[in-house]
C-alpha positions, 0 to 999 in steps of 0.5 A: 390663503384667507382664514375662514371661521365656521360654526355648526348650527347643530352642535355649536362647534366653532373652528377655523379653516385655511382655504383658497378663495376658489375652494367651495365653502365647507357644509358638513360638520367634522364633529356631528357629521350634518350638513348644518356648517356656516361661515362666521363673519367677523368685523375686521379690526384694522386701526390707522394711527398717525398722519399720512393716511388722508389727504387733508393731513398735511393741508393747511386750514386756508390752503395758502400758507405753505405756498406763500412760504415757499415764495417768501423764501425765494424772495429772501434767497434773491435779496441775498444773493443780490446783496452778496453781488453788490458787496463784491463790486 
């Protein structure tokens, strides 16, 4: 359940209240008992650190280095396997 912050415009008291999404917002101040209560909206402080949060984090600048690297490896494996079969003869 989310926690909402409320502030009274009349007396200035501020408090937090855990409520369901379906619950109606509070309007009456618990201190002065007047209908001058409002929700306080604060910015959410989420900070993403590290790699892996964006699609471009693992791409090379040209986008071709990783592809050609895998082709070179497969070519090396073929040449070593063919040379190994030749040495067995």
